[in-house]
GUFIGU-6973 format. One record per residue (C-alpha): residue number from 1; residue in one letter; x, y, z. Coordinates in Angstrom, 1 decimal, padded with zeros to 4 digits, always signed. Example, Ala and Ser with C-alpha at 12.3 -4.5 7.8 and 13.67 -1.06 7.14 Angstrom:
BEGIN
ATOM | 1 | A | +012.3 | -004.5 | +007.8 .
ATOM | 2 | S | +013.7 | -001.1 | +007.1 .
% end
This chain:
BEGIN
ATOM | 1 | M | -040.4 | +047.4 | -017.7 .
ATOM | 2 | P | -041.9 | +044.5 | -019.6 .
ATOM | 3 | D | -042.5 | +041.1 | -017.9 .
ATOM | 4 | E | -040.6 | +039.4 | -020.7 .
ATOM | 5 | I | -038.0 | +040.3 | -023.3 .
ATOM | 6 | D | -037.7 | +038.3 | -026.5 .
ATOM | 7 | G | -039.8 | +035.6 | -024.8 .
ATOM | 8 | R | -037.5 | +035.5 | -021.7 .
ATOM | 9 | A | -039.3 | +036.1 | -018.4 .
ATOM | 10 | V | -037.8 | +038.9 | -016.4 .
ATOM | 11 | R | -038.4 | +039.9 | -012.8 .
ATOM | 12 | T | -037.9 | +043.6 | -011.8 .
ATOM | 13 | V | -037.6 | +045.3 | -008.4 .
ATOM | 14 | Q | -038.0 | +049.0 | -008.1 .
ATOM | 15 | C | -036.2 | +050.9 | -005.4 .
ATOM | 16 | K | -037.3 | +054.3 | -004.2 .
ATOM | 17 | P | -035.5 | +056.2 | -002.9 .
ATOM | 18 | A | -032.2 | +055.1 | -004.3 .
ATOM | 19 | A | -030.9 | +054.5 | -000.7 .
ATOM | 20 | G | -033.0 | +051.4 | -000.7 .
ATOM | 21 | L | -031.1 | +049.9 | -003.6 .
ATOM | 22 | L | -028.2 | +048.4 | -001.7 .
ATOM | 23 | Q | -030.5 | +047.2 | +001.0 .
ATOM | 24 | E | -032.6 | +045.4 | -001.6 .
ATOM | 25 | M | -029.5 | +043.9 | -003.2 .
ATOM | 26 | T | -028.6 | +042.2 | +000.1 .
ATOM | 27 | K | -031.6 | +040.0 | -000.4 .
ATOM | 28 | A | -030.8 | +039.0 | -003.9 .
ATOM | 29 | V | -028.1 | +040.3 | -006.3 .
ATOM | 30 | P | -029.6 | +041.1 | -009.6 .
ATOM | 31 | D | -028.2 | +040.3 | -013.0 .
ATOM | 32 | V | -028.3 | +044.0 | -014.1 .
ATOM | 33 | V | -029.1 | +047.4 | -012.5 .
ATOM | 34 | V | -030.9 | +050.2 | -014.2 .
ATOM | 35 | M | -030.2 | +053.6 | -012.6 .
ATOM | 36 | D | -031.5 | +057.0 | -013.3 .
ATOM | 37 | V | -028.8 | +059.5 | -014.4 .
ATOM | 38 | K | -029.5 | +061.8 | -011.4 .
ATOM | 39 | C | -028.9 | +058.9 | -008.9 .
ATOM | 40 | A | -025.7 | +057.9 | -010.8 .
ATOM | 41 | T | -024.2 | +061.4 | -010.7 .
ATOM | 42 | G | -025.9 | +063.1 | -007.8 .
ATOM | 43 | K | -025.0 | +063.4 | -004.2 .
ATOM | 44 | S | -026.3 | +060.0 | -003.3 .
ATOM | 45 | G | -023.4 | +058.4 | -005.2 .
ATOM | 46 | S | -025.5 | +055.4 | -006.0 .
ATOM | 47 | L | -023.3 | +054.3 | -009.0 .
ATOM | 48 | D | -020.2 | +054.6 | -006.9 .
ATOM | 49 | H | -021.8 | +052.5 | -004.1 .
ATOM | 50 | V | -023.0 | +049.8 | -006.4 .
ATOM | 51 | R | -019.7 | +049.5 | -008.3 .
ATOM | 52 | G | -017.7 | +049.6 | -005.0 .
ATOM | 53 | R | -019.6 | +046.7 | -003.6 .
ATOM | 54 | Y | -020.4 | +044.7 | -006.8 .
ATOM | 55 | A | -017.5 | +045.5 | -009.2 .
ATOM | 56 | D | -018.6 | +043.0 | -011.8 .
ATOM | 57 | L | -022.3 | +043.9 | -011.8 .
ATOM | 58 | P | -023.4 | +045.7 | -015.0 .
ATOM | 59 | V | -025.1 | +049.1 | -014.4 .
ATOM | 60 | I | -027.0 | +050.8 | -017.2 .
ATOM | 61 | V | -027.7 | +054.5 | -016.6 .
ATOM | 62 | V | -030.8 | +056.0 | -018.2 .
ATOM | 63 | G | -031.9 | +059.6 | -018.6 .
ATOM | 64 | S | -033.5 | +062.2 | -020.9 .
ATOM | 65 | R | -030.9 | +063.6 | -023.3 .
ATOM | 66 | P | -027.9 | +063.4 | -020.9 .
ATOM | 67 | A | -025.1 | +065.8 | -021.6 .
ATOM | 68 | T | -021.9 | +064.4 | -023.1 .
ATOM | 69 | S | -020.0 | +065.2 | -020.0 .
ATOM | 70 | T | -022.5 | +063.2 | -017.9 .
ATOM | 71 | V | -022.2 | +060.2 | -020.2 .
ATOM | 72 | V | -018.4 | +060.3 | -020.0 .
ATOM | 73 | E | -018.6 | +060.7 | -016.2 .
ATOM | 74 | C | -020.9 | +057.6 | -015.9 .
ATOM | 75 | L | -018.8 | +055.5 | -018.2 .
ATOM | 76 | Q | -015.6 | +056.5 | -016.2 .
ATOM | 77 | K | -017.3 | +055.4 | -013.0 .
ATOM | 78 | G | -017.9 | +052.0 | -014.5 .
ATOM | 79 | A | -021.4 | +052.1 | -016.0 .
ATOM | 80 | E | -022.0 | +049.5 | -018.7 .
ATOM | 81 | D | -023.9 | +051.9 | -020.9 .
ATOM | 82 | V | -025.8 | +055.2 | -020.8 .
ATOM | 83 | V | -029.1 | +055.2 | -022.7 .
ATOM | 84 | D | -031.0 | +058.3 | -023.9 .
ATOM | 85 | L | -034.6 | +057.5 | -023.2 .
ATOM | 86 | D | -035.8 | +060.1 | -025.6 .
ATOM | 87 | A | -033.8 | +058.7 | -028.5 .
ATOM | 88 | A | -033.3 | +055.0 | -027.8 .
ATOM | 89 | A | -035.9 | +053.9 | -025.3 .
ATOM | 90 | K | -036.9 | +050.9 | -027.5 .
ATOM | 91 | S | -033.3 | +049.6 | -027.4 .
ATOM | 92 | L | -033.2 | +049.4 | -023.6 .
ATOM | 93 | P | -034.9 | +046.0 | -023.0 .
ATOM | 94 | K | -032.5 | +044.2 | -025.3 .
ATOM | 95 | K | -029.5 | +046.0 | -023.9 .
ATOM | 96 | L | -030.6 | +044.9 | -020.4 .
ATOM | 97 | L | -031.0 | +041.3 | -021.5 .
ATOM | 98 | A | -027.6 | +041.3 | -023.2 .
ATOM | 99 | A | -025.9 | +042.8 | -020.2 .
ATOM | 100 | A | -027.6 | +040.3 | -017.8 .
ATOM | 101 | E | -026.6 | +037.3 | -020.0 .
ATOM | 102 | R | -023.0 | +038.5 | -020.1 .
ATOM | 103 | H | -023.0 | +038.9 | -016.3 .
ATOM | 104 | R | -024.4 | +035.4 | -015.7 .
ATOM | 105 | L | -021.9 | +033.9 | -018.1 .
ATOM | 106 | A | -019.0 | +035.8 | -016.4 .
ATOM | 107 | V | -020.2 | +034.5 | -013.0 .
ATOM | 108 | Q | -020.4 | +030.9 | -014.2 .
ATOM | 109 | V | -016.9 | +031.1 | -015.9 .
ATOM | 110 | K | -015.5 | +032.4 | -012.6 .
ATOM | 111 | Q | -017.1 | +029.6 | -010.6 .
ATOM | 112 | L | -015.7 | +027.0 | -013.0 .
ATOM | 113 | T | -012.3 | +028.6 | -013.1 .
ATOM | 114 | D | -012.1 | +028.7 | -009.3 .
ATOM | 115 | V | -013.1 | +025.0 | -009.3 .
ATOM | 116 | Y | -010.6 | +023.9 | -011.8 .
ATOM | 117 | Q | -007.8 | +025.9 | -010.3 .
ATOM | 118 | R | -008.2 | +023.9 | -007.1 .
ATOM | 119 | G | -007.4 | +020.8 | -009.2 .
ATOM | 120 | G | -009.0 | +018.1 | -007.0 .
ATOM | 121 | T | -012.3 | +019.6 | -006.0 .
ATOM | 122 | L | -015.6 | +020.6 | -007.5 .
ATOM | 123 | G | -018.1 | +022.1 | -005.0 .
ATOM | 124 | E | -018.0 | +019.7 | -002.1 .
ATOM | 125 | L | -016.7 | +016.9 | -004.2 .
ATOM | 126 | V | -013.0 | +015.9 | -003.6 .
ATOM | 127 | G | -010.9 | +013.5 | -005.7 .
ATOM | 128 | I | -008.0 | +013.4 | -008.1 .
ATOM | 129 | S | -008.6 | +010.1 | -009.8 .
ATOM | 130 | P | -009.4 | +009.9 | -013.5 .
ATOM | 131 | A | -012.9 | +008.8 | -012.6 .
ATOM | 132 | M | -013.5 | +012.0 | -010.6 .
ATOM | 133 | H | -012.0 | +014.2 | -013.2 .
ATOM | 134 | D | -014.4 | +012.6 | -015.7 .
ATOM | 135 | I | -017.3 | +013.5 | -013.4 .
ATOM | 136 | Y | -016.0 | +017.1 | -013.1 .
ATOM | 137 | T | -015.9 | +017.4 | -016.9 .
ATOM | 138 | R | -019.4 | +016.0 | -017.3 .
ATOM | 139 | I | -020.8 | +018.4 | -014.7 .
ATOM | 140 | K | -019.0 | +021.3 | -016.4 .
ATOM | 141 | S | -020.5 | +020.3 | -019.7 .
ATOM | 142 | I | -024.1 | +020.1 | -018.5 .
ATOM | 143 | C | -024.4 | +022.8 | -015.8 .
ATOM | 144 | N | -025.8 | +025.4 | -018.3 .
ATOM | 145 | T | -028.5 | +023.0 | -019.5 .
ATOM | 146 | D | -031.7 | +021.8 | -017.9 .
ATOM | 147 | A | -031.2 | +018.2 | -019.1 .
ATOM | 148 | P | -032.3 | +015.6 | -016.5 .
ATOM | 149 | V | -029.4 | +013.9 | -014.7 .
ATOM | 150 | L | -029.4 | +010.3 | -013.2 .
ATOM | 151 | V | -026.6 | +009.8 | -010.7 .
ATOM | 152 | W | -025.9 | +006.2 | -009.5 .
ATOM | 153 | G | -023.4 | +004.5 | -007.4 .
ATOM | 154 | E | -023.1 | +002.7 | -004.1 .
ATOM | 155 | S | -024.3 | +004.2 | -000.8 .
ATOM | 156 | G | -021.9 | +006.8 | +000.5 .
ATOM | 157 | T | -020.2 | +007.6 | -002.7 .
ATOM | 158 | G | -021.5 | +011.2 | -002.8 .
ATOM | 159 | K | -024.5 | +011.2 | -005.2 .
ATOM | 160 | E | -026.1 | +014.2 | -003.5 .
ATOM | 161 | L | -022.9 | +016.1 | -003.6 .
ATOM | 162 | V | -022.8 | +015.6 | -007.4 .
ATOM | 163 | A | -026.4 | +016.9 | -007.7 .
ATOM | 164 | R | -025.5 | +019.9 | -005.5 .
ATOM | 165 | A | -022.4 | +020.7 | -007.7 .
ATOM | 166 | V | -024.6 | +020.6 | -010.9 .
ATOM | 167 | H | -027.1 | +023.0 | -009.2 .
ATOM | 168 | M | -024.5 | +025.4 | -007.8 .
ATOM | 169 | L | -022.7 | +025.8 | -011.1 .
ATOM | 170 | S | -025.9 | +026.3 | -013.1 .
ATOM | 171 | P | -028.0 | +029.4 | -013.8 .
ATOM | 172 | R | -030.4 | +028.0 | -011.2 .
ATOM | 173 | S | -027.9 | +028.4 | -008.3 .
ATOM | 174 | D | -029.9 | +031.2 | -006.7 .
ATOM | 175 | G | -033.0 | +029.0 | -006.7 .
ATOM | 176 | A | -033.9 | +026.3 | -004.2 .
ATOM | 177 | F | -032.2 | +022.9 | -004.0 .
ATOM | 178 | V | -035.0 | +020.6 | -002.8 .
ATOM | 179 | T | -034.2 | +017.0 | -001.8 .
ATOM | 180 | V | -036.7 | +014.2 | -001.5 .
ATOM | 181 | N | -035.5 | +010.8 | -000.2 .
ATOM | 182 | C | -038.0 | +008.4 | -001.8 .
ATOM | 183 | A | -036.9 | +005.6 | +000.4 .
ATOM | 184 | A | -037.3 | +007.5 | +003.7 .
ATOM | 185 | I | -040.9 | +008.6 | +003.2 .
ATOM | 186 | P | -043.8 | +006.2 | +003.6 .
ATOM | 187 | K | -045.3 | +005.3 | +000.2 .
ATOM | 188 | D | -048.8 | +006.7 | +001.1 .
ATOM | 189 | L | -047.2 | +010.1 | +002.0 .
ATOM | 190 | L | -044.7 | +010.4 | -000.8 .
ATOM | 191 | E | -047.2 | +011.7 | -003.4 .
ATOM | 192 | S | -048.3 | +014.5 | -001.0 .
ATOM | 193 | E | -044.6 | +015.3 | -000.3 .
ATOM | 194 | L | -043.8 | +015.6 | -004.0 .
ATOM | 195 | F | -047.0 | +017.2 | -005.3 .
ATOM | 196 | G | -048.6 | +018.7 | -002.2 .
ATOM | 197 | H | -052.3 | +018.5 | -001.3 .
ATOM | 198 | E | -055.3 | +020.6 | -000.8 .
ATOM | 199 | K | -057.1 | +021.1 | +002.5 .
ATOM | 200 | G | -059.6 | +018.3 | +003.1 .
ATOM | 201 | S | -058.1 | +016.0 | +000.4 .
ATOM | 202 | F | -057.7 | +013.2 | +003.0 .
ATOM | 203 | T | -058.5 | +012.8 | +006.7 .
ATOM | 204 | S | -055.5 | +014.5 | +008.2 .
ATOM | 205 | A | -055.2 | +017.2 | +005.6 .
ATOM | 206 | D | -056.3 | +020.1 | +007.8 .
ATOM | 207 | R | -054.4 | +022.7 | +005.6 .
ATOM | 208 | Q | -053.0 | +023.1 | +002.1 .
ATOM | 209 | H | -049.5 | +021.7 | +001.7 .
ATOM | 210 | I | -047.0 | +022.9 | -000.9 .
ATOM | 211 | G | -045.1 | +019.9 | -002.3 .
ATOM | 212 | S | -041.4 | +019.6 | -003.2 .
ATOM | 213 | C | -042.0 | +019.9 | -006.9 .
ATOM | 214 | E | -043.6 | +023.3 | -006.4 .
ATOM | 215 | R | -041.0 | +024.5 | -003.9 .
ATOM | 216 | A | -038.3 | +023.7 | -006.4 .
ATOM | 217 | H | -039.7 | +026.2 | -009.0 .
ATOM | 218 | G | -036.7 | +028.1 | -010.4 .
ATOM | 219 | G | -034.3 | +025.7 | -008.8 .
ATOM | 220 | T | -033.5 | +022.0 | -008.7 .
ATOM | 221 | L | -035.5 | +019.0 | -007.5 .
ATOM | 222 | F | -033.3 | +016.1 | -006.3 .
ATOM | 223 | L | -035.0 | +012.7 | -006.1 .
ATOM | 224 | D | -032.8 | +010.4 | -004.1 .
ATOM | 225 | E | -033.4 | +006.6 | -004.3 .
ATOM | 226 | I | -035.8 | +007.0 | -007.2 .
ATOM | 227 | S | -036.2 | +003.2 | -007.7 .
ATOM | 228 | E | -037.9 | +003.0 | -004.3 .
ATOM | 229 | M | -040.9 | +005.0 | -005.5 .
ATOM | 230 | D | -044.2 | +003.2 | -006.1 .
ATOM | 231 | L | -044.8 | +002.3 | -009.7 .
ATOM | 232 | G | -048.2 | +004.2 | -009.7 .
ATOM | 233 | L | -046.5 | +007.3 | -008.4 .
ATOM | 234 | Q | -043.7 | +006.9 | -011.0 .
ATOM | 235 | S | -046.4 | +007.3 | -013.7 .
ATOM | 236 | K | -047.5 | +010.6 | -012.2 .
ATOM | 237 | L | -043.8 | +011.7 | -012.0 .
ATOM | 238 | L | -043.3 | +010.9 | -015.6 .
ATOM | 239 | R | -046.3 | +013.1 | -016.6 .
ATOM | 240 | F | -044.8 | +015.9 | -014.5 .
ATOM | 241 | L | -041.5 | +015.5 | -016.3 .
ATOM | 242 | Q | -043.2 | +015.5 | -019.7 .
ATOM | 243 | N | -045.6 | +018.4 | -019.1 .
ATOM | 244 | R | -043.8 | +020.4 | -016.5 .
ATOM | 245 | S | -047.1 | +020.7 | -014.7 .
ATOM | 246 | F | -049.2 | +018.7 | -012.1 .
ATOM | 247 | S | -052.2 | +019.0 | -009.7 .
ATOM | 248 | R | -052.0 | +018.8 | -006.0 .
ATOM | 249 | V | -053.6 | +015.8 | -004.3 .
ATOM | 250 | G | -057.3 | +016.6 | -004.0 .
ATOM | 251 | G | -057.0 | +019.6 | -006.4 .
ATOM | 252 | S | -057.9 | +020.3 | -009.9 .
ATOM | 253 | E | -055.7 | +023.4 | -010.6 .
ATOM | 254 | N | -052.9 | +022.7 | -013.1 .
ATOM | 255 | I | -049.7 | +024.1 | -011.6 .
ATOM | 256 | E | -046.8 | +024.8 | -014.0 .
ATOM | 257 | V | -043.3 | +024.4 | -012.6 .
ATOM | 258 | D | -039.9 | +025.3 | -014.0 .
ATOM | 259 | S | -037.3 | +023.2 | -012.3 .
ATOM | 260 | R | -034.4 | +020.9 | -013.2 .
ATOM | 261 | V | -034.8 | +017.3 | -012.0 .
ATOM | 262 | I | -031.8 | +015.2 | -010.8 .
ATOM | 263 | S | -032.4 | +011.7 | -009.6 .
ATOM | 264 | A | -030.2 | +009.2 | -007.9 .
ATOM | 265 | T | -030.1 | +005.5 | -007.0 .
ATOM | 266 | N | -027.7 | +003.2 | -005.2 .
ATOM | 267 | R | -028.5 | +000.3 | -007.5 .
ATOM | 268 | D | -027.9 | -000.3 | -011.2 .
ATOM | 269 | P | -030.8 | +001.5 | -012.8 .
ATOM | 270 | L | -031.0 | -000.9 | -015.8 .
ATOM | 271 | E | -031.2 | -003.9 | -013.4 .
ATOM | 272 | E | -034.0 | -002.1 | -011.5 .
ATOM | 273 | V | -035.9 | -001.7 | -014.9 .
ATOM | 274 | E | -035.4 | -005.4 | -015.6 .
ATOM | 275 | K | -036.7 | -006.3 | -012.1 .
ATOM | 276 | G | -039.8 | -004.1 | -012.6 .
ATOM | 277 | N | -038.8 | -001.7 | -009.8 .
ATOM | 278 | L | -038.3 | +001.2 | -012.2 .
ATOM | 279 | R | -040.5 | +002.0 | -015.2 .
ATOM | 280 | D | -038.6 | +001.8 | -018.4 .
ATOM | 281 | D | -040.2 | +005.0 | -019.8 .
ATOM | 282 | L | -039.3 | +006.9 | -016.6 .
ATOM | 283 | Y | -035.8 | +005.6 | -016.7 .
ATOM | 284 | Y | -035.3 | +006.8 | -020.3 .
ATOM | 285 | R | -036.7 | +010.2 | -019.3 .
ATOM | 286 | L | -034.5 | +010.6 | -016.3 .
ATOM | 287 | N | -031.3 | +009.1 | -017.9 .
ATOM | 288 | V | -030.6 | +011.9 | -020.4 .
ATOM | 289 | V | -027.3 | +012.5 | -018.7 .
ATOM | 290 | P | -026.0 | +009.5 | -016.6 .
ATOM | 291 | I | -023.3 | +010.0 | -014.0 .
ATOM | 292 | Y | -021.8 | +006.9 | -012.4 .
ATOM | 293 | I | -019.7 | +007.4 | -009.2 .
ATOM | 294 | P | -017.3 | +004.4 | -008.7 .
ATOM | 295 | P | -016.9 | +003.0 | -005.1 .
ATOM | 296 | L | -013.9 | +004.3 | -003.2 .
ATOM | 297 | R | -012.1 | +000.9 | -003.5 .
ATOM | 298 | E | -012.0 | +001.4 | -007.2 .
ATOM | 299 | R | -010.3 | +004.8 | -007.0 .
ATOM | 300 | P | -007.6 | +004.3 | -004.2 .
ATOM | 301 | E | -005.8 | +007.5 | -005.3 .
ATOM | 302 | D | -008.7 | +009.5 | -003.9 .
ATOM | 303 | I | -008.5 | +008.0 | -000.4 .
ATOM | 304 | P | -005.5 | +009.9 | +001.0 .
ATOM | 305 | V | -006.7 | +013.2 | -000.5 .
ATOM | 306 | L | -010.2 | +012.7 | +001.0 .
ATOM | 307 | A | -008.7 | +011.6 | +004.3 .
ATOM | 308 | Q | -006.6 | +014.8 | +004.5 .
ATOM | 309 | H | -009.6 | +016.9 | +003.4 .
ATOM | 310 | F | -011.7 | +015.4 | +006.2 .
ATOM | 311 | L | -008.8 | +015.7 | +008.7 .
ATOM | 312 | A | -008.6 | +019.4 | +008.0 .
ATOM | 313 | M | -012.4 | +019.8 | +008.1 .
ATOM | 314 | M | -012.8 | +017.9 | +011.4 .
ATOM | 315 | G | -009.8 | +019.5 | +012.9 .
ATOM | 316 | E | -011.4 | +022.9 | +012.3 .
ATOM | 317 | K | -014.7 | +021.7 | +013.6 .
ATOM | 318 | Y | -013.3 | +020.5 | +016.9 .
ATOM | 319 | S | -010.5 | +023.1 | +017.2 .
ATOM | 320 | K | -007.7 | +020.5 | +016.9 .
ATOM | 321 | Y | -004.7 | +020.7 | +014.6 .
ATOM | 322 | F | -003.0 | +017.8 | +012.8 .
ATOM | 323 | W | +000.1 | +017.7 | +010.6 .
ATOM | 324 | D | -000.8 | +014.6 | +008.5 .
ATOM | 325 | F | -001.0 | +010.8 | +008.5 .
ATOM | 326 | S | +002.0 | +008.6 | +009.3 .
ATOM | 327 | P | +003.2 | +006.1 | +006.6 .
ATOM | 328 | D | +001.6 | +003.2 | +008.6 .
ATOM | 329 | A | -001.7 | +005.1 | +008.7 .
ATOM | 330 | V | -001.6 | +005.8 | +005.0 .
ATOM | 331 | R | -000.8 | +002.1 | +004.4 .
ATOM | 332 | L | -003.9 | +001.2 | +006.5 .
ATOM | 333 | L | -006.1 | +003.7 | +004.5 .
ATOM | 334 | L | -005.1 | +002.0 | +001.3 .
ATOM | 335 | R | -005.5 | -001.6 | +002.5 .
ATOM | 336 | Y | -009.0 | -001.2 | +003.9 .
ATOM | 337 | P | -011.8 | -001.7 | +001.3 .
ATOM | 338 | W | -014.1 | +001.1 | +002.7 .
ATOM | 339 | P | -017.5 | -000.6 | +002.1 .
ATOM | 340 | G | -019.3 | +002.5 | +003.3 .
ATOM | 341 | N | -017.3 | +004.6 | +000.8 .
ATOM | 342 | V | -016.7 | +008.3 | +001.4 .
ATOM | 343 | R | -019.3 | +008.5 | +004.1 .
ATOM | 344 | E | -017.5 | +005.8 | +006.1 .
ATOM | 345 | L | -014.1 | +007.4 | +005.6 .
ATOM | 346 | R | -015.5 | +010.8 | +006.8 .
ATOM | 347 | N | -017.1 | +009.3 | +009.9 .
ATOM | 348 | T | -013.9 | +007.4 | +010.7 .
ATOM | 349 | I | -011.7 | +010.5 | +010.4 .
ATOM | 350 | E | -014.2 | +012.4 | +012.6 .
ATOM | 351 | R | -013.9 | +009.7 | +015.3 .
ATOM | 352 | I | -010.1 | +009.8 | +015.1 .
ATOM | 353 | V | -010.2 | +013.6 | +015.5 .
ATOM | 354 | V | -012.6 | +013.6 | +018.5 .
ATOM | 355 | L | -010.5 | +011.0 | +020.4 .
ATOM | 356 | A | -007.0 | +012.1 | +019.3 .
ATOM | 357 | T | -004.5 | +013.3 | +021.9 .
ATOM | 358 | T | -001.6 | +013.8 | +019.4 .
ATOM | 359 | D | -001.1 | +015.9 | +016.3 .
ATOM | 360 | R | -000.4 | +013.2 | +013.8 .
ATOM | 361 | V | -002.7 | +010.3 | +012.8 .
ATOM | 362 | T | -001.2 | +006.9 | +013.2 .
ATOM | 363 | A | -002.5 | +003.4 | +012.4 .
ATOM | 364 | D | -003.4 | +002.6 | +016.1 .
ATOM | 365 | M | -005.9 | +005.5 | +016.1 .
ATOM | 366 | F | -008.2 | +003.7 | +013.6 .
ATOM | 367 | P | -011.1 | +001.7 | +014.9 .
ATOM | 368 | E | -010.6 | -002.1 | +015.4 .
ATOM | 369 | R | -012.9 | -002.9 | +012.5 .
ATOM | 370 | V | -010.7 | -001.0 | +010.1 .
ATOM | 371 | R | -007.4 | -002.4 | +011.4 .
ATOM | 372 | S | -008.7 | -006.0 | +011.4 .
ATOM | 373 | A | -010.4 | -005.8 | +008.0 .
ATOM | 374 | A | -007.4 | -004.2 | +006.2 .
ATOM | 375 | K | -005.9 | -006.9 | +004.0 .
ATOM | 376 | G | -003.2 | -007.2 | +001.4 .
ATOM | 377 | K | +000.1 | -005.5 | +000.9 .
ATOM | 378 | V | +000.5 | -002.0 | -000.3 .
ATOM | 379 | P | +003.6 | -001.2 | -002.5 .
ATOM | 380 | A | +006.0 | +001.3 | -001.0 .
ATOM | 381 | L | +005.6 | +003.4 | -004.1 .
ATOM | 382 | A | +001.9 | +003.7 | -003.5 .
ATOM | 383 | V | +002.5 | +004.8 | +000.0 .
ATOM | 384 | E | +005.0 | +007.4 | -001.2 .
ATOM | 385 | E | +002.6 | +008.7 | -003.8 .
ATOM | 386 | A | -000.2 | +008.9 | -001.2 .
ATOM | 387 | L | +002.0 | +010.9 | +001.2 .
ATOM | 388 | A | +002.9 | +013.2 | -001.7 .
ATOM | 389 | C | -000.8 | +013.8 | -002.4 .
ATOM | 390 | I | -001.3 | +014.6 | +001.3 .
ATOM | 391 | Q | +001.5 | +017.1 | +001.3 .
ATOM | 392 | Q | +000.0 | +018.7 | -001.9 .
ATOM | 393 | A | -003.3 | +019.0 | -000.1 .
ATOM | 394 | L | -001.6 | +020.6 | +002.9 .
ATOM | 395 | Q | +000.2 | +023.1 | +000.7 .
ATOM | 396 | A | -003.1 | +024.0 | -001.0 .
ATOM | 397 | R | -004.8 | +025.0 | +002.3 .
ATOM | 398 | P | -005.1 | +028.8 | +002.6 .
ATOM | 399 | L | -003.7 | +030.7 | +005.5 .
ATOM | 400 | D | -006.8 | +032.9 | +006.2 .
ATOM | 401 | V | -005.4 | +033.9 | +009.6 .
ATOM | 402 | E | -007.1 | +037.3 | +009.6 .
ATOM | 403 | E | -010.5 | +036.0 | +008.3 .
ATOM | 404 | S | -010.7 | +033.2 | +010.9 .
ATOM | 405 | E | -012.7 | +033.8 | +014.0 .
ATOM | 406 | E | -010.5 | +031.3 | +016.0 .
ATOM | 407 | V | -007.0 | +031.8 | +017.3 .
ATOM | 408 | I | -004.7 | +029.6 | +015.2 .
ATOM | 409 | P | -001.5 | +028.3 | +017.0 .
ATOM | 410 | F | +001.7 | +030.0 | +015.8 .
ATOM | 411 | V | +003.3 | +026.7 | +014.8 .
ATOM | 412 | E | +000.3 | +026.0 | +012.5 .
ATOM | 413 | V | +000.6 | +029.5 | +011.0 .
ATOM | 414 | E | +004.3 | +029.0 | +010.4 .
ATOM | 415 | R | +003.8 | +025.6 | +008.9 .
ATOM | 416 | R | +001.1 | +026.8 | +006.5 .
ATOM | 417 | A | +003.2 | +029.8 | +005.6 .
ATOM | 418 | I | +006.2 | +027.6 | +004.7 .
ATOM | 419 | L | +004.1 | +025.1 | +002.7 .
ATOM | 420 | G | +002.4 | +028.0 | +000.9 .
ATOM | 421 | A | +005.7 | +029.6 | +000.0 .
ATOM | 422 | I | +007.1 | +026.4 | -001.3 .
ATOM | 423 | S | +004.0 | +025.8 | -003.4 .
ATOM | 424 | K | +004.1 | +029.3 | -004.9 .
ATOM | 425 | C | +007.8 | +028.9 | -005.7 .
ATOM | 426 | D | +007.1 | +025.6 | -007.5 .
ATOM | 427 | G | +009.2 | +023.6 | -005.0 .
ATOM | 428 | D | +012.3 | +025.8 | -005.3 .
ATOM | 429 | I | +013.6 | +025.7 | -001.7 .
ATOM | 430 | S | +016.1 | +028.4 | -002.2 .
ATOM | 431 | K | +013.6 | +030.8 | -003.7 .
ATOM | 432 | A | +011.0 | +030.0 | -000.9 .
ATOM | 433 | A | +013.7 | +030.6 | +001.8 .
ATOM | 434 | R | +014.5 | +034.1 | +000.3 .
ATOM | 435 | K | +010.7 | +034.9 | +000.1 .
ATOM | 436 | L | +010.3 | +033.9 | +003.8 .
ATOM | 437 | G | +013.5 | +035.8 | +004.9 .
ATOM | 438 | L | +015.2 | +032.5 | +006.1 .
ATOM | 439 | S | +018.4 | +030.8 | +005.2 .
ATOM | 440 | R | +018.2 | +027.5 | +003.3 .
ATOM | 441 | A | +019.5 | +025.6 | +006.3 .
ATOM | 442 | T | +016.9 | +027.1 | +008.6 .
ATOM | 443 | L | +014.1 | +026.3 | +006.2 .
ATOM | 444 | Y | +015.3 | +022.7 | +005.9 .
ATOM | 445 | R | +015.3 | +022.4 | +009.7 .
ATOM | 446 | K | +011.8 | +023.6 | +009.8 .
ATOM | 447 | L | +010.7 | +021.3 | +007.0 .
ATOM | 448 | E | +012.2 | +018.4 | +009.0 .
ATOM | 449 | K | +010.4 | +019.6 | +012.1 .
ATOM | 450 | Y | +007.1 | +019.6 | +010.4 .
ATOM | 451 | G | +007.6 | +016.3 | +008.7 .
ATOM | 452 | V | +007.6 | +017.8 | +005.2 .
ATOM | 453 | R | +009.3 | +015.7 | +002.6 .
% end
């Protein structure tokens, strides 16, 4: 096989005997499989095994003048194509490239479909506000490109989660996601962390070090708190972004790297440029696609959804089960300004779960700092809407009883089954009751028992 097709680099792995194919695929699933016709139709049943485990993976069978019956058999078993190497060998590379591209596109479409069917989530991001849906839309529009992205917002808003979502939905998702926090690494060490160094390049360099830029080859490099980087190092980073190459500290070899760069800052990047903390030429290079994440106080509709998300997450982590938040707890969630944003909310919910002795979160379970700082009145309608969002989130939680390694209490299984049935029946209580094998009266009693409105 050639090293490139139509200018596109390709990586091939040969498996002999055919038994090694599935074992090799456990390390990394390829975009397309080329299989000898004897393996596809012989006793090894390689085609059946591959299609059985990877139903959507294209398999192209090759052979010398295969019989018509063999071609039909392979196609019936799910082969993408059967190529006669004697008559059409030259067409094989392009057919492989086309099949691989179709497969990659299908995978990305499925990922995006799964994301948008969940409605309020994208990767690890959670939120139903217009601002969050705008962010989801922007991520969707750029995930198949290599355009640099600059994410900015206050600390704790989820900038790294945005970067990870872009990476996971991109063709680079199988590559590394390498994070460098420019504010956490001493300035005199940051250059070595980014670009690596050669042995002997400075006093403590007793061995060669591969930097983050090089480790991100084929994947994504995430530069957090970019405005904290020294201006001299920003110049070298700019050259790397322009040339896609660099030299290690103390080295002369020019190293070429193929990676996507996503940067982030908790400050207004334009203000940082005006203050002289961020080079204007670097800013324009990084800011091809800007993504701003508003603070949590500016998107209050996300607070109850996030709170319920973290309650479920922490409940699973600590093997505790909760129904929901009481109205007074929801009122408190909406009154508190959450200066630490999503990170503070997550940590607060984790604290509540760890210390909880009941199965419903009430206002008195929140830390004193939250209770004392919560100000202003919350309209009753806002509380009702928040409670409805929480119930919607509860209904969306999958049952997964058989897949879970833990033993789930029966009341939790019953509650999830009821909520799931109501959700699938679009809120039709009578229809849900029939599906569950219950009378309407019994189902209403159970709904009242579980606090479902």
